C-alpha positions in Angstrom: 28.6 -6.2 47.9 28.6 -4.6 44.9 25.7 -3.5 42.8 25.4 -5.5 39.4 25.7 -3.3 36.5 22.8 -2.8 34.2 23.6 -1.3 30.7 21.4 -0.1 27.5 22.5 -3.7 25.9 21.6 -5.8 28.9 18.4 -4.2 29.1 17.9 -5.6 25.0 18.5 -2.3 22.9 21.6 -2.8 21.1 22.8 1.0 20.1 25.9 -0.8 18.1 23.6 -3.1 15.9 21.4 -0.1 15.1 24.2 1.6 13.9 25.5 -0.8 11.6 22.3 -1.4 10.2 21.6 2.5 9.3 25.4 2.2 7.5 24.4 -1.2 6.0 21.1 0.3 4.4 22.9 4.0 3.1 23.5 2.6 -0.1 20.3 1.4 -0.8 18.6 4.7 0.2 20.6 6.9 -1.4 19.5 5.3 -4.8 16.1 6.6 -4.0 17.2 9.9 -3.8 17.7 12.7 -6.7 19.0 16.4 -6.7 16.1 17.2 -4.1 17.2 15.4 -1.1 19.5 17.9 0.2 20.5 15.7 3.7 21.9 12.3 4.1 20.1 9.2 5.8 21.0 9.3 9.6 20.6 13.1 10.3 18.0 14.6 12.7 15.5 15.4 9.6 15.1 14.9 6.2 15.7 18.0 3.8 13.6 17.9 0.4 13.5 21.1 -2.4 10.5 20.7 -4.3 10.4 21.5 -8.0 8.0 24.0 -8.3 8.0 24.9 -11.9 4.6 23.9 -13.4 2.4 24.6 -10.1 0.1 27.7 -9.7 -1.1 26.8 -6.5 1.0 23.8 -4.6 -0.7 21.6 -1.9 1.4 19.1 0.0 -0.8 15.9 0.3 0.6 13.3 3.0 -0.7 9.9 3.9 0.1 7.6 6.7 -0.2 3.8 6.9 1.0 0.4 8.3 0.9 -3.3 7.0 -1.4 -5.1 9.4 -1.3 -8.5 10.3 -0.1 -9.2 6.9 3.4 -8.9 9.0 2.7 -12.4 11.0 2.5 -13.8 7.4 6.2 -12.7 6.3 7.1 -13.6 9.9 5.5 -17.8 9.0 7.4 -17.4 6.1 10.4 -16.1 7.0 10.2 -13.4 3.9 11.0 -9.8 4.5 11.7 -7.8 1.2 8.1 -7.7 0.5 6.4 -5.8 3.1 8.3 -2.8 2.8 6.8 -2.6 -0.9 3.5 -3.1 0.3 3.6 0.0 2.8 5.1 2.5 0.0 2.6 1.2 -2.6 -0.4 1.9 -0.4 0.4 5.4 0.8 1.4 6.1 -3.0 -2.0 5.1 -3.8 -3.9 6.9 -1.4 -2.5 9.9 -2.3 -2.3 9.4 -6.1 -6.3 9.2 -5.9 -6.2 12.9 -4.8 -4.0 13.5 -8.3 -1.1 14.0 -6.1 2.7 13.3 -7.3 4.5 11.5 -4.6 7.6 13.2 -3.5 9.3 11.6 -0.3 8.4 8.5 1.9 9.3 7.9 5.6 9.4 4.7 7.4 9.6 3.4 11.1 10.4 0.3 12.0 10.5 -1.0 15.4 11.3 -4.2 16.9 11.7 -6.5 20.0 15.2 -7.5 18.9 17.0 -5.9 16.1 18.1 -8.7 13.6 20.0 -6.8 11.4 19.5 -8.8 7.9 15.9 -8.4 8.4 16.0 -5.1 8.9 18.0 -4.6 5.6 15.8 -6.6 3.8 12.5 -4.7 4.5 14.2 -1.4 4.3 15.3 -3.0 0.8 11.9 -3.1 -0.3 11.3 0.2 1.0 14.1 1.4 -1.7 12.6 -0.9 -4.1 9.1 0.2 -4.6 10.5 4.2 -3.7 12.3 3.7 -7.1 9.7 2.1 -8.9 7.4 5.0 -7.8 10.0 8.2 -8.6 9.6 8.4 -4.3 13.0 9.7 -1.9 13.3 7.6 0.9 14.7 10.1 3.3 14.4 9.6 6.6 13.3 6.8 9.0 13.5 5.5 12.5 14.6 2.4 13.6 12.8 1.2 17.6 14.2 -1.7 19.4 11.7 -2.4 22.0 12.4 -5.9 23.8 9.3 -5.5 26.3 6.9 -4.9 23.6 7.1 -7.4 20.3 8.2 -10.8 21.0 11.5 -12.3 19.3 11.0 -12.1 15.6 8.1 -9.9 15.9 8.2 -6.4 14.2 6.0 -3.8 12.9 5.8 -0.7 10.1 4.3 2.3 9.1 5.5 4.8 7.0 4.5 8.4 5.7 4.4 9.6 2.1 3.8 13.3 1.3 3.1 14.5 -2.1 2.2 17.9 -4.1 -0.7 18.8 -6.6 -1.8 22.1 -7.8 -4.9 23.1 -5.9 -7.0 23.4 -9.0 -5.9 20.1 -10.2 -7.4 18.1 -6.6 -9.2 14.9 -7.6 -11.9 14.6 -4.8 -15.2 13.5 -6.6 -17.1 16.6 -7.0 -17.8 16.1 -10.4 -19.2 12.5 -10.4 -22.6 12.6 -11.0 -25.4 10.0 -11.6 -25.2 7.8 -14.5 -21.2 7.7 -14.3 -19.7 4.2 -15.0 -17.3 2.6 -12.3 -14.3 1.1 -14.3 -12.6 -1.6 -12.1 -8.9 -2.2 -12.5 -7.8 -5.6 -11.1 -5.9 -6.3 -7.9 -2.8 -8.3 -7.3 -4.1 -10.2 -3.9 -5.5 -8.9 -0.5 -3.1 -6.3 -0.7 -2.5 -4.6 2.9 -6.3 -5.5 4.1 -8.0 -8.2 5.5 -5.8 -10.7 7.1 -7.1 -11.1 10.3 -10.0 -12.6 8.6 -7.7 -14.1 6.3 -5.3 -15.6 8.2 -7.9 -17.1 11.1 -9.5 -19.1 8.1 -6.9 -20.5 5.7 -4.4 -21.2 8.9 -6.9 -23.2 10.5 -6.4 -25.5 7.2 -3.2 -24.8 5.7 0.3 -24.1 6.5 2.2 -21.3 4.7 4.4 -23.4 2.6 1.2 -26.0 1.7 1.0 -25.4 -2.1 -3.0 -25.0 -3.4 -3.7 -26.0 -6.8 -6.7 -23.5 -7.4 -3.8 -20.8 -6.1 -0.8 -22.2 -8.5 1.4 -21.2 -5.4 1.7 -22.0 -1.8 -0.3 -20.2 1.0 2.1 -17.8 2.0 3.1 -16.9 -1.6 -0.3 -15.8 -2.1 -1.0 -14.0 0.5 2.1 -12.1 0.6 1.4 -10.6 -3.1 2.9 -7.2 -3.1 0.5 -4.8 -3.1 0.5 -3.0 -6.8 1.1 0.8 -7.1 -1.3 2.0 -9.5 0.3 5.6 -10.0 1.1 5.0 -13.5 -2.5 4.7 -14.7 -4.1 7.1 -12.1 -1.0 9.7 -14.5 -2.2 8.6 -17.7 -6.0 9.1 -17.0 -5.8 11.8 -14.2 -6.2 14.3 -16.5 -9.1 13.2 -19.0 -12.2 15.2 -18.8 -14.1 12.4 -18.4 -12.5 11.0 -15.0 -14.1 12.3 -12.6 -12.7 10.1 -9.6 -10.4 7.4 -8.3 -10.8 5.1 -5.6 -8.3 3.3 -3.5 -9.7 -0.4 -2.7 -7.9 -1.0 0.9 -9.9 -1.8 4.2 -13.3 -1.3 4.0 -14.2 -2.7 0.5 -15.4 -1.6 -3.0 -18.5 0.2 -1.5 -16.7 1.2 1.6 -13.8 2.9 -0.1 -15.9 4.3 -3.3 -18.3 6.1 -1.0 -15.7 8.4 0.1 -16.1 10.5 -2.8 -18.9 10.1 -4.1 -21.5 13.2 -3.2 -24.3 13.3 -0.9 -27.8 12.4 -2.7 -26.0 9.7 -4.8 -25.8 5.6 -4.3 -23.1 3.2 -5.5 -24.1 0.3 -7.7 -22.0 -2.6 -8.2 -22.4 -5.8 -10.0 -21.0 -8.3 -8.1 -20.6 -10.8 -11.0 -19.1 -8.5 -13.7 -16.0 -9.7 -12.9 -14.4 -13.0 -11.8 -13.1 -13.4 -8.3 -9.7 -14.6 -8.0 -9.0 -17.7 -6.5 -7.6 -16.7 -3.1 -10.9 -15.1 -2.2 -12.7 -18.1 -3.2 -10.7 -20.3 -1.0 -11.4 -18.0 2.0 -15.3 -18.0 1.4 -15.1 -21.6 1.2 -12.7 -22.6 3.9 -13.8 -20.4 6.3 -17.7 -20.0 5.3 -17.0 -16.6 5.2 -20.3 -14.6 4.6 -20.8 -12.8 1.5 -21.6 -9.6 3.2 -18.1 -9.7 5.3 -16.6 -10.9 2.1 -17.7 -7.4 0.4 -16.8 -5.1 3.5 -13.3 -6.6 4.3 -11.7 -7.4 1.0 -11.0 -5.7 -2.2 -12.2 -9.2 -4.1 -9.9 -8.9 -7.3 -10.2 -5.0 -8.0 -7.6 -2.7 -6.6 -8.7 0.5 -8.1 -12.0 2.0 -9.4 -12.3 5.0 -11.9 -15.3 6.6 -11.9 -16.2 8.2 -15.4 -18.8 9.9 -17.9 -20.5 7.6 -19.2 -20.8 8.5 -22.9 -16.8 8.6 -22.9 -15.9 5.5 -20.8 -14.9 3.9 -24.2 -12.2 6.5 -24.4 -11.3 5.7 -20.9 -11.2 2.1 -21.6 -9.1 2.7 -24.4 -6.6 5.0 -22.8 -5.9 2.1 -19.7 -5.6 -0.7 -22.4 -3.1 1.4 -24.3 -1.4 1.8 -21.0 -1.2 -2.0 -20.6 -4.4 -2.5 -18.0 -7.7 -4.5 -18.2 -10.7 -2.4 -16.9 -13.7 -3.8 -16.1 -16.9 -2.1 -16.3 -18.5 -3.3 -12.6 -21.4 -0.5 -11.8 -22.0 2.5 -11.9 -23.9 5.7 -10.0 -27.0 5.9 -9.0 
């Protein structure tokens, strides 16, 4: 009796499908490249030669992140073109608040069974955000792991690498008592708090349910793309009144901003100084979520905070408004 033959494809991994996907995304990825990129997608490594002109003491800055359970909303909606943008913008913001300019991005896409169309849409989202941020997508990994992910599921992770002159690193060291917190509006939940948001909202709604307060479906509201604050950070970072930036992600306004506040100082937020977007109100009302949980979990409509000298806050506000932003004074350093 002859033994049954098992191939890698029988085990659930389709090498040919992976190669076809890589081929399908080459042009999309190449659109993010500049002369600094010295390699093409598909090689063993990505090569990037940074332009060091103007740097006296260049320092690399990097960050890695994921999209969390926002992916489950994407699965439910069958929409895959936004989560890649979320990931790139999240990573870009995390190094931009340190004063860095992003250079290149690497992605990790893992799934149970590779659906080429889904993978293409995800990578197209990466590429779209990379182009908008002036970042090169120089490589990534696509992994097919049928014994880990259920059908239709995948996970994402990304790494951003940027650069800043050491003397221009922004780390909050100049923050002092009396400094003002200027809040910049968010476009949604971003990529944090979705375990709570899903548990609450999907207990009462389906993703396709239209909610008047949201002026959209539940799914559309939850999939709103994480905004890149790189343009406004670049506009403000060299102003002498700017003492720090805080990207509001998991941990909320206090949890993130305290990372840059020197010891001995505290953060006083006027929680009534801005109107919370309807999505946050809906989550709190439907789930009877305690206010402390809301503040510790969500950005509550503020995606970026700029800490500025009190006597020059109006100059910074004017600069921001000229750049098309509408900052709100939401608190101060005590």
